[in-house]
N, CA, C and O atoms as a Tripos MOL2 file, in Angstrom:
@<TRIPOS>MOLECULE
protein
  240   239    60     0     0
PROTEIN
NO_CHARGES

@<TRIPOS>ATOM
      1 N         -12.6430  -10.2830    0.6310 N.3       1 UNK1
      2 CA        -12.6140   -9.4580   -0.5550 C.3       1 UNK1
      3 C         -11.3300   -8.6220   -0.5810 C.2       1 UNK1
      4 O         -10.6820   -8.5060   -1.6210 O.2       1 UNK1
      5 N         -10.9660   -8.0410    0.5670 N.am      2 UNK2
      6 CA         -9.7590   -7.2190    0.6000 C.3       2 UNK2
      7 C          -8.5080   -8.0670    0.3670 C.2       2 UNK2
      8 O          -7.5220   -7.5820   -0.1870 O.2       2 UNK2
      9 N          -8.5490   -9.3050    0.7820 N.am      3 UNK3
     10 CA         -7.4110  -10.1960    0.5290 C.3       3 UNK3
     11 C          -7.2320  -10.3990   -0.9720 C.2       3 UNK3
     12 O          -6.1060  -10.5050   -1.4570 O.2       3 UNK3
     13 N          -8.3240  -10.4520   -1.6910 N.am      4 UNK4
     14 CA         -8.2500  -10.5810   -3.1540 C.3       4 UNK4
     15 C          -7.6470   -9.3300   -3.7770 C.2       4 UNK4
     16 O          -6.8450   -9.4150   -4.7070 O.2       4 UNK4
     17 N          -8.0350   -8.1740   -3.2620 N.am      5 UNK5
     18 CA         -7.4610   -6.9200   -3.7810 C.3       5 UNK5
     19 C          -5.9700   -6.8570   -3.4830 C.2       5 UNK5
     20 O          -5.1780   -6.4380   -4.3270 O.2       5 UNK5
     21 N          -5.5850   -7.2820   -2.2610 N.am      6 UNK6
     22 CA         -4.1660   -7.3030   -1.9030 C.3       6 UNK6
     23 C          -3.3790   -8.2500   -2.7970 C.2       6 UNK6
     24 O          -2.2020   -8.0230   -3.0760 O.2       6 UNK6
     25 N          -4.0400   -9.3120   -3.2430 N.am      7 UNK7
     26 CA         -3.3860  -10.2990   -4.1030 C.3       7 UNK7
     27 C          -3.3450   -9.8520   -5.5590 C.2       7 UNK7
     28 O          -2.8160  -10.5660   -6.4120 O.2       7 UNK7
     29 N          -3.9020   -8.6720   -5.8520 N.am      8 UNK8
     30 CA         -3.8180   -8.1300   -7.2020 C.3       8 UNK8
     31 C          -4.9930   -8.4720   -8.0960 C.2       8 UNK8
     32 O          -4.9160   -8.2890   -9.3110 O.2       8 UNK8
     33 N          -6.0730   -8.9610   -7.5240 N.am      9 UNK9
     34 CA         -7.2530   -9.2950   -8.3240 C.3       9 UNK9
     35 C          -8.0410   -8.0430   -8.6670 C.2       9 UNK9
     36 O          -8.1050   -7.0990   -7.8790 O.2       9 UNK9
     37 N          -8.6300   -8.0450   -9.8330 N.am     10 UNK10
     38 CA         -9.4560   -6.9150  -10.2650 C.3      10 UNK10
     39 C         -10.8670   -7.0830   -9.7170 C.2      10 UNK10
     40 O         -11.2550   -8.1870   -9.3360 O.2      10 UNK10
     41 N         -11.6350   -6.0010   -9.6730 N.am     11 UNK11
     42 CA        -13.0260   -6.1180   -9.2150 C.3      11 UNK11
     43 C         -13.8240   -7.1220  -10.0390 C.2      11 UNK11
     44 O         -14.6550   -7.8510   -9.4960 O.2      11 UNK11
     45 N         -13.5790   -7.1630  -11.3320 N.am     12 UNK12
     46 CA        -14.3070   -8.0990  -12.1880 C.3      12 UNK12
     47 C         -14.0320   -9.5460  -11.7740 C.2      12 UNK12
     48 O         -14.9470  -10.3680  -11.7300 O.2      12 UNK12
     49 N         -12.7700   -9.8540  -11.4730 N.am     13 UNK13
     50 CA        -12.4170  -11.2080  -11.0400 C.3      13 UNK13
     51 C         -13.0810  -11.5560   -9.7060 C.2      13 UNK13
     52 O         -13.5150  -12.6890   -9.5000 O.2      13 UNK13
     53 N         -13.1560  -10.5820   -8.8100 N.am     14 UNK14
     54 CA        -13.7840  -10.8090   -7.5100 C.3      14 UNK14
     55 C         -15.2840  -11.0530   -7.6830 C.2      14 UNK14
     56 O         -15.8510  -11.9320   -7.0350 O.2      14 UNK14
     57 N         -15.9190  -10.2790   -8.5530 N.am     15 UNK15
     58 CA        -17.3520  -10.4420   -8.8190 C.3      15 UNK15
     59 C         -17.6320  -11.8320   -9.3640 C.2      15 UNK15
     60 O         -18.5670  -12.5000   -8.9240 O.2      15 UNK15
     61 N         -16.8290  -12.2640  -10.3140 N.am     16 UNK16
     62 CA        -17.0470  -13.5750  -10.9300 C.3      16 UNK16
     63 C         -16.7630  -14.7290   -9.9640 C.2      16 UNK16
     64 O         -17.4770  -15.7310   -9.9760 O.2      16 UNK16
     65 N         -15.7350  -14.5970   -9.1320 N.am     17 UNK17
     66 CA        -15.3540  -15.6880   -8.2410 C.3      17 UNK17
     67 C         -16.3190  -15.8330   -7.0610 C.2      17 UNK17
     68 O         -16.7600  -16.9390   -6.7470 O.2      17 UNK17
     69 N         -16.6470  -14.7030   -6.4050 N.am     18 UNK18
     70 CA        -17.4670  -14.7540   -5.1970 C.3      18 UNK18
     71 C         -18.9630  -14.5710   -5.4570 C.2      18 UNK18
     72 O         -19.7790  -14.7960   -4.5630 O.2      18 UNK18
     73 N         -19.3220  -14.1670   -6.6650 N.am     19 UNK19
     74 CA        -20.7160  -13.8610   -7.0150 C.3      19 UNK19
     75 C         -21.3000  -12.7540   -6.1380 C.2      19 UNK19
     76 O         -22.4750  -12.7950   -5.7720 O.2      19 UNK19
     77 N         -20.4690  -11.7650   -5.8060 N.am     20 UNK20
     78 CA        -20.9390  -10.6020   -5.0570 C.3      20 UNK20
     79 C         -21.5880   -9.6230   -6.0280 C.2      20 UNK20
     80 O         -21.2660   -9.6300   -7.2160 O.2      20 UNK20
     81 N         -22.5060   -8.7740   -5.5360 N.am     21 UNK21
     82 CA        -23.0850   -7.7390   -6.3950 C.3      21 UNK21
     83 C         -22.0170   -6.7370   -6.8330 C.2      21 UNK21
     84 O         -21.0840   -6.4420   -6.0870 O.2      21 UNK21
     85 N         -22.1650   -6.2270   -8.0380 N.am     22 UNK22
     86 CA        -21.1850   -5.2760   -8.5740 C.3      22 UNK22
     87 C         -21.0470   -4.0540   -7.6830 C.2      22 UNK22
     88 O         -19.9380   -3.5850   -7.4260 O.2      22 UNK22
     89 N         -22.1820   -3.5380   -7.2100 N.am     23 UNK23
     90 CA        -22.1280   -2.3150   -6.3980 C.3      23 UNK23
     91 C         -21.3210   -2.5320   -5.1260 C.2      23 UNK23
     92 O         -20.5740   -1.6460   -4.7120 O.2      23 UNK23
     93 N         -21.4580   -3.6890   -4.5040 N.am     24 UNK24
     94 CA        -20.7070   -3.9890   -3.2870 C.3      24 UNK24
     95 C         -19.2090   -4.0400   -3.5640 C.2      24 UNK24
     96 O         -18.4100   -3.4530   -2.8360 O.2      24 UNK24
     97 N         -18.8440   -4.7470   -4.6210 N.am     25 UNK25
     98 CA        -17.4230   -4.9140   -4.9390 C.3      25 UNK25
     99 C         -16.7890   -3.5790   -5.3140 C.2      25 UNK25
    100 O         -15.6940   -3.2590   -4.8510 O.2      25 UNK25
    101 N         -17.4730   -2.7960   -6.1540 N.am     26 UNK26
    102 CA        -16.8790   -1.5310   -6.5740 C.3      26 UNK26
    103 C         -16.8420   -0.5080   -5.4400 C.2      26 UNK26
    104 O         -15.9400    0.3290   -5.4040 O.2      26 UNK26
    105 N         -17.8010   -0.5550   -4.5160 N.am     27 UNK27
    106 CA        -17.7350    0.3180   -3.3350 C.3      27 UNK27
    107 C         -16.5220   -0.0390   -2.4850 C.2      27 UNK27
    108 O         -15.8110    0.8460   -2.0080 O.2      27 UNK27
    109 N         -16.2850   -1.3380   -2.2950 N.am     28 UNK28
    110 CA        -15.1290   -1.7700   -1.5080 C.3      28 UNK28
    111 C         -13.8200   -1.4820   -2.2350 C.2      28 UNK28
    112 O         -12.8190   -1.1490   -1.6020 O.2      28 UNK28
    113 N         -13.8210   -1.6080   -3.5540 N.am     29 UNK29
    114 CA        -12.6440   -1.3030   -4.3680 C.3      29 UNK29
    115 C         -12.2750    0.1740   -4.2260 C.2      29 UNK29
    116 O         -11.1040    0.5320   -4.1030 O.2      29 UNK29
    117 N         -13.3060    1.0170   -4.2470 N.am     30 UNK30
    118 CA        -13.0920    2.4580   -4.0950 C.3      30 UNK30
    119 C         -12.4900    2.7600   -2.7150 C.2      30 UNK30
    120 O         -11.5580    3.5560   -2.6020 O.2      30 UNK30
    121 N         -13.0230    2.1270   -1.6790 N.am     31 UNK31
    122 CA        -12.4960    2.3190   -0.3230 C.3      31 UNK31
    123 C         -11.0650    1.8090   -0.2300 C.2      31 UNK31
    124 O         -10.2220    2.4470    0.4020 O.2      31 UNK31
    125 N         -10.7810    0.6770   -0.8460 N.am     32 UNK32
    126 CA         -9.4360    0.0910   -0.8280 C.3      32 UNK32
    127 C          -8.4360    1.0240   -1.5000 C.2      32 UNK32
    128 O          -7.3420    1.2380   -0.9780 O.2      32 UNK32
    129 N          -8.7980    1.5780   -2.6470 N.am     33 UNK33
    130 CA         -7.8910    2.4750   -3.3600 C.3      33 UNK33
    131 C          -7.6640    3.7690   -2.6020 C.2      33 UNK33
    132 O          -6.5540    4.3000   -2.6270 O.2      33 UNK33
    133 N          -8.6740    4.2930   -1.9310 N.am     34 UNK34
    134 CA         -8.4720    5.5120   -1.1570 C.3      34 UNK34
    135 C          -7.5510    5.2450    0.0230 C.2      34 UNK34
    136 O          -6.7640    6.1140    0.3980 O.2      34 UNK34
    137 N          -7.6350    4.0590    0.6150 N.am     35 UNK35
    138 CA         -6.7440    3.6910    1.7120 C.3      35 UNK35
    139 C          -5.3040    3.5910    1.2220 C.2      35 UNK35
    140 O          -4.3910    4.0550    1.9060 O.2      35 UNK35
    141 N          -5.0840    2.9970    0.0550 N.am     36 UNK36
    142 CA         -3.7370    2.8690   -0.4940 C.3      36 UNK36
    143 C          -3.1400    4.2350   -0.7890 C.2      36 UNK36
    144 O          -1.9430    4.4380   -0.5850 O.2      36 UNK36
    145 N          -3.9540    5.1820   -1.2680 N.am     37 UNK37
    146 CA         -3.4450    6.5070   -1.5860 C.3      37 UNK37
    147 C          -3.0210    7.2510   -0.3290 C.2      37 UNK37
    148 O          -2.0070    7.9490   -0.3340 O.2      37 UNK37
    149 N          -3.7880    7.1080    0.7460 N.am     38 UNK38
    150 CA         -3.4300    7.7570    2.0140 C.3      38 UNK38
    151 C          -2.1090    7.1960    2.5170 C.2      38 UNK38
    152 O          -1.2430    7.9460    2.9670 O.2      38 UNK38
    153 N          -1.9560    5.8950    2.4410 N.am     39 UNK39
    154 CA         -0.7340    5.2430    2.9130 C.3      39 UNK39
    155 C           0.4750    5.6700    2.0790 C.2      39 UNK39
    156 O           1.5780    5.7890    2.6120 O.2      39 UNK39
    157 N           0.2810    5.9000    0.7850 N.am     40 UNK40
    158 CA          1.3840    6.2720   -0.0980 C.3      40 UNK40
    159 C           1.8860    7.6900    0.1790 C.2      40 UNK40
    160 O           3.0330    8.0110   -0.1320 O.2      40 UNK40
    161 N           1.0340    8.5410    0.7620 N.am     41 UNK41
    162 CA          1.4210    9.9270    0.9990 C.3      41 UNK41
    163 C           2.0240   10.1550    2.3790 C.2      41 UNK41
    164 O           2.3510   11.2880    2.7340 O.2      41 UNK41
    165 N           2.1740    9.0970    3.1500 N.am     42 UNK42
    166 CA          2.7920    9.2560    4.4590 C.3      42 UNK42
    167 C           4.2650    9.6010    4.3120 C.2      42 UNK42
    168 O           4.9330    9.1830    3.3660 O.2      42 UNK42
    169 N           4.7410   10.3590    5.2540 N.am     43 UNK43
    170 CA          6.1370   10.7650    5.2250 C.3      43 UNK43
    171 C           7.0340    9.5600    5.4740 C.2      43 UNK43
    172 O           6.7970    8.7710    6.3890 O.2      43 UNK43
    173 N           8.0540    9.4320    4.6570 N.am     44 UNK44
    174 CA          9.0080    8.3380    4.8090 C.3      44 UNK44
    175 C           9.9110    8.6150    5.9970 C.2      44 UNK44
    176 O          10.1630    9.7700    6.3410 O.2      44 UNK44
    177 N          10.3890    7.5660    6.6120 N.am     45 UNK45
    178 CA         11.2850    7.7010    7.7440 C.3      45 UNK45
    179 C          12.6560    8.1340    7.2460 C.2      45 UNK45
    180 O          13.2430    7.4830    6.3810 O.2      45 UNK45
    181 N          13.1600    9.2240    7.7880 N.am     46 UNK46
    182 CA         14.4530    9.7190    7.3390 C.3      46 UNK46
    183 C          15.5630    9.1490    8.2200 C.2      46 UNK46
    184 O          15.3780    8.9060    9.4120 O.2      46 UNK46
    185 N          16.6860    8.9520    7.6120 N.am     47 UNK47
    186 CA         17.8390    8.4680    8.3640 C.3      47 UNK47
    187 C          18.5500    9.6460    9.0200 C.2      47 UNK47
    188 O          18.5470   10.7640    8.5040 O.2      47 UNK47
    189 N          19.1330    9.3790   10.1230 N.am     48 UNK48
    190 CA         19.8490   10.4170   10.8470 C.3      48 UNK48
    191 C          21.1660   10.7080   10.1420 C.2      48 UNK48
    192 O          21.8780    9.7890    9.7380 O.2      48 UNK48
    193 N          21.4830   11.9750    9.9990 N.am     49 UNK49
    194 CA         22.7530   12.3470    9.3750 C.3      49 UNK49
    195 C          23.9420   11.9810   10.2750 C.2      49 UNK49
    196 O          25.0500   11.7760    9.7810 O.2      49 UNK49
    197 N          23.7180   11.9000   11.5730 N.am     50 UNK50
    198 CA         24.7830   11.5670   12.5070 C.3      50 UNK50
    199 C          25.2280   10.1170   12.4140 C.2      50 UNK50
    200 O          26.3000    9.7740   12.9120 O.2      50 UNK50
    201 N          24.4480    9.2770   11.8020 N.am     51 UNK51
    202 CA         24.7870    7.8640   11.7260 C.3      51 UNK51
    203 C          25.6840    7.5440   10.5350 C.2      51 UNK51
    204 O          26.0920    6.3950   10.3630 O.2      51 UNK51
    205 N          25.9960    8.5340    9.7170 N.am     52 UNK52
    206 CA         26.8280    8.3170    8.5430 C.3      52 UNK52
    207 C          28.2970    8.2790    8.9550 C.2      52 UNK52
    208 O          28.7720    9.1650    9.6650 O.2      52 UNK52
    209 N          28.9980    7.2660    8.5110 N.am     53 UNK53
    210 CA         30.4250    7.1750    8.8250 C.3      53 UNK53
    211 C          31.2190    7.9400    7.7770 C.2      53 UNK53
    212 O          31.0990    7.6880    6.5780 O.2      53 UNK53
    213 N          32.0080    8.8520    8.2360 N.am     54 UNK54
    214 CA         32.8640    9.6190    7.3470 C.3      54 UNK54
    215 C          34.3110    9.1770    7.5460 C.2      54 UNK54
    216 O          34.6290    8.4660    8.4990 O.2      54 UNK54
    217 N          35.1700    9.6020    6.6460 N.am     55 UNK55
    218 CA         36.5830    9.2560    6.7750 C.3      55 UNK55
    219 C          37.1680    9.8240    8.0660 C.2      55 UNK55
    220 O          38.0070    9.1820    8.6980 O.2      55 UNK55
    221 N          36.7350   11.0170    8.4620 N.am     56 UNK56
    222 CA         37.2320   11.6370    9.6950 C.3      56 UNK56
    223 C          36.8280   10.8090   10.9120 C.2      56 UNK56
    224 O          37.6160   10.6330   11.8410 O.2      56 UNK56
    225 N          35.6090   10.3080   10.9010 N.am     57 UNK57
    226 CA         35.1130    9.5150   12.0290 C.3      57 UNK57
    227 C          35.8910    8.2000   12.1500 C.2      57 UNK57
    228 O          36.2630    7.7900   13.2490 O.2      57 UNK57
    229 N          36.1270    7.5560   11.0320 N.am     58 UNK58
    230 CA         36.8130    6.2740   11.0430 C.3      58 UNK58
    231 C          38.2780    6.4470   11.4510 C.2      58 UNK58
    232 O          38.8430    5.5650   12.0970 O.2      58 UNK58
    233 N          38.9000    7.5710   11.0820 N.am     59 UNK59
    234 CA         40.3060    7.8070   11.3890 C.3      59 UNK59
    235 C          40.5350    8.0610   12.8710 C.2      59 UNK59
    236 O          41.6430    7.8460   13.3620 O.2      59 UNK59
    237 N          39.5370    8.5040   13.5810 N.am     60 UNK60
    238 CA         39.7240    8.8290   15.0140 C.3      60 UNK60
    239 C          39.8000    7.6580   15.8850 C.2      60 UNK60
    240 O          39.9550    7.8000   17.0980 O.2      60 UNK60
@<TRIPOS>BOND
     1     1     2 1
     2     2     3 1
     3     3     4 2
     4     3     5 am
     5     5     6 1
     6     6     7 1
     7     7     8 2
     8     7     9 am
     9     9    10 1
    10    10    11 1
    11    11    12 2
    12    11    13 am
    13    13    14 1
    14    14    15 1
    15    15    16 2
    16    15    17 am
    17    17    18 1
    18    18    19 1
    19    19    20 2
    20    19    21 am
    21    21    22 1
    22    22    23 1
    23    23    24 2
    24    23    25 am
    25    25    26 1
    26    26    27 1
    27    27    28 2
    28    27    29 am
    29    29    30 1
    30    30    31 1
    31    31    32 2
    32    31    33 am
    33    33    34 1
    34    34    35 1
    35    35    36 2
    36    35    37 am
    37    37    38 1
    38    38    39 1
    39    39    40 2
    40    39    41 am
    41    41    42 1
    42    42    43 1
    43    43    44 2
    44    43    45 am
    45    45    46 1
    46    46    47 1
    47    47    48 2
    48    47    49 am
    49    49    50 1
    50    50    51 1
    51    51    52 2
    52    51    53 am
    53    53    54 1
    54    54    55 1
    55    55    56 2
    56    55    57 am
    57    57    58 1
    58    58    59 1
    59    59    60 2
    60    59    61 am
    61    61    62 1
    62    62    63 1
    63    63    64 2
    64    63    65 am
    65    65    66 1
    66    66    67 1
    67    67    68 2
    68    67    69 am
    69    69    70 1
    70    70    71 1
    71    71    72 2
    72    71    73 am
    73    73    74 1
    74    74    75 1
    75    75    76 2
    76    75    77 am
    77    77    78 1
    78    78    79 1
    79    79    80 2
    80    79    81 am
    81    81    82 1
    82    82    83 1
    83    83    84 2
    84    83    85 am
    85    85    86 1
    86    86    87 1
    87    87    88 2
    88    87    89 am
    89    89    90 1
    90    90    91 1
    91    91    92 2
    92    91    93 am
    93    93    94 1
    94    94    95 1
    95    95    96 2
    96    95    97 am
    97    97    98 1
    98    98    99 1
    99    99   100 2
   100    99   101 am
   101   101   102 1
   102   102   103 1
   103   103   104 2
   104   103   105 am
   105   105   106 1
   106   106   107 1
   107   107   108 2
   108   107   109 am
   109   109   110 1
   110   110   111 1
   111   111   112 2
   112   111   113 am
   113   113   114 1
   114   114   115 1
   115   115   116 2
   116   115   117 am
   117   117   118 1
   118   118   119 1
   119   119   120 2
   120   119   121 am
   121   121   122 1
   122   122   123 1
   123   123   124 2
   124   123   125 am
   125   125   126 1
   126   126   127 1
   127   127   128 2
   128   127   129 am
   129   129   130 1
   130   130   131 1
   131   131   132 2
   132   131   133 am
   133   133   134 1
   134   134   135 1
   135   135   136 2
   136   135   137 am
   137   137   138 1
   138   138   139 1
   139   139   140 2
   140   139   141 am
   141   141   142 1
   142   142   143 1
   143   143   144 2
   144   143   145 am
   145   145   146 1
   146   146   147 1
   147   147   148 2
   148   147   149 am
   149   149   150 1
   150   150   151 1
   151   151   152 2
   152   151   153 am
   153   153   154 1
   154   154   155 1
   155   155   156 2
   156   155   157 am
   157   157   158 1
   158   158   159 1
   159   159   160 2
   160   159   161 am
   161   161   162 1
   162   162   163 1
   163   163   164 2
   164   163   165 am
   165   165   166 1
   166   166   167 1
   167   167   168 2
   168   167   169 am
   169   169   170 1
   170   170   171 1
   171   171   172 2
   172   171   173 am
   173   173   174 1
   174   174   175 1
   175   175   176 2
   176   175   177 am
   177   177   178 1
   178   178   179 1
   179   179   180 2
   180   179   181 am
   181   181   182 1
   182   182   183 1
   183   183   184 2
   184   183   185 am
   185   185   186 1
   186   186   187 1
   187   187   188 2
   188   187   189 am
   189   189   190 1
   190   190   191 1
   191   191   192 2
   192   191   193 am
   193   193   194 1
   194   194   195 1
   195   195   196 2
   196   195   197 am
   197   197   198 1
   198   198   199 1
   199   199   200 2
   200   199   201 am
   201   201   202 1
   202   202   203 1
   203   203   204 2
   204   203   205 am
   205   205   206 1
   206   206   207 1
   207   207   208 2
   208   207   209 am
   209   209   210 1
   210   210   211 1
   211   211   212 2
   212   211   213 am
   213   213   214 1
   214   214   215 1
   215   215   216 2
   216   215   217 am
   217   217   218 1
   218   218   219 1
   219   219   220 2
   220   219   221 am
   221   221   222 1
   222   222   223 1
   223   223   224 2
   224   223   225 am
   225   225   226 1
   226   226   227 1
   227   227   228 2
   228   227   229 am
   229   229   230 1
   230   230   231 1
   231   231   232 2
   232   231   233 am
   233   233   234 1
   234   234   235 1
   235   235   236 2
   236   235   237 am
   237   237   238 1
   238   238   239 1
   239   239   240 2
@<TRIPOS>SUBSTRUCTURE
     1 UNK1         2 RESIDUE 1 A UNK
     2 UNK2         6 RESIDUE 1 A UNK
     3 UNK3        10 RESIDUE 1 A UNK
     4 UNK4        14 RESIDUE 1 A UNK
     5 UNK5        18 RESIDUE 1 A UNK
     6 UNK6        22 RESIDUE 1 A UNK
     7 UNK7        26 RESIDUE 1 A UNK
     8 UNK8        30 RESIDUE 1 A UNK
     9 UNK9        34 RESIDUE 1 A UNK
    10 UNK10       38 RESIDUE 1 A UNK
    11 UNK11       42 RESIDUE 1 A UNK
    12 UNK12       46 RESIDUE 1 A UNK
    13 UNK13       50 RESIDUE 1 A UNK
    14 UNK14       54 RESIDUE 1 A UNK
    15 UNK15       58 RESIDUE 1 A UNK
    16 UNK16       62 RESIDUE 1 A UNK
    17 UNK17       66 RESIDUE 1 A UNK
    18 UNK18       70 RESIDUE 1 A UNK
    19 UNK19       74 RESIDUE 1 A UNK
    20 UNK20       78 RESIDUE 1 A UNK
    21 UNK21       82 RESIDUE 1 A UNK
    22 UNK22       86 RESIDUE 1 A UNK
    23 UNK23       90 RESIDUE 1 A UNK
    24 UNK24       94 RESIDUE 1 A UNK
    25 UNK25       98 RESIDUE 1 A UNK
    26 UNK26      102 RESIDUE 1 A UNK
    27 UNK27      106 RESIDUE 1 A UNK
    28 UNK28      110 RESIDUE 1 A UNK
    29 UNK29      114 RESIDUE 1 A UNK
    30 UNK30      118 RESIDUE 1 A UNK
    31 UNK31      122 RESIDUE 1 A UNK
    32 UNK32      126 RESIDUE 1 A UNK
    33 UNK33      130 RESIDUE 1 A UNK
    34 UNK34      134 RESIDUE 1 A UNK
    35 UNK35      138 RESIDUE 1 A UNK
    36 UNK36      142 RESIDUE 1 A UNK
    37 UNK37      146 RESIDUE 1 A UNK
    38 UNK38      150 RESIDUE 1 A UNK
    39 UNK39      154 RESIDUE 1 A UNK
    40 UNK40      158 RESIDUE 1 A UNK
    41 UNK41      162 RESIDUE 1 A UNK
    42 UNK42      166 RESIDUE 1 A UNK
    43 UNK43      170 RESIDUE 1 A UNK
    44 UNK44      174 RESIDUE 1 A UNK
    45 UNK45      178 RESIDUE 1 A UNK
    46 UNK46      182 RESIDUE 1 A UNK
    47 UNK47      186 RESIDUE 1 A UNK
    48 UNK48      190 RESIDUE 1 A UNK
    49 UNK49      194 RESIDUE 1 A UNK
    50 UNK50      198 RESIDUE 1 A UNK
    51 UNK51      202 RESIDUE 1 A UNK
    52 UNK52      206 RESIDUE 1 A UNK
    53 UNK53      210 RESIDUE 1 A UNK
    54 UNK54      214 RESIDUE 1 A UNK
    55 UNK55      218 RESIDUE 1 A UNK
    56 UNK56      222 RESIDUE 1 A UNK
    57 UNK57      226 RESIDUE 1 A UNK
    58 UNK58      230 RESIDUE 1 A UNK
    59 UNK59      234 RESIDUE 1 A UNK
    60 UNK60      238 RESIDUE 1 A UNK
């Protein structure tokens, strides 16, 4: 079921294809969306300012 959500399928499509009960699919859909929201709020990896090449660095 989660593979279908990852592939962009809607709950309605999953219900029709797998013949799962609506309550099961929508409960899993709700859990899937809450997981995606948590992942989206994670801090992005920042690049180190020391790794930037400047004209002064290249000239040395």
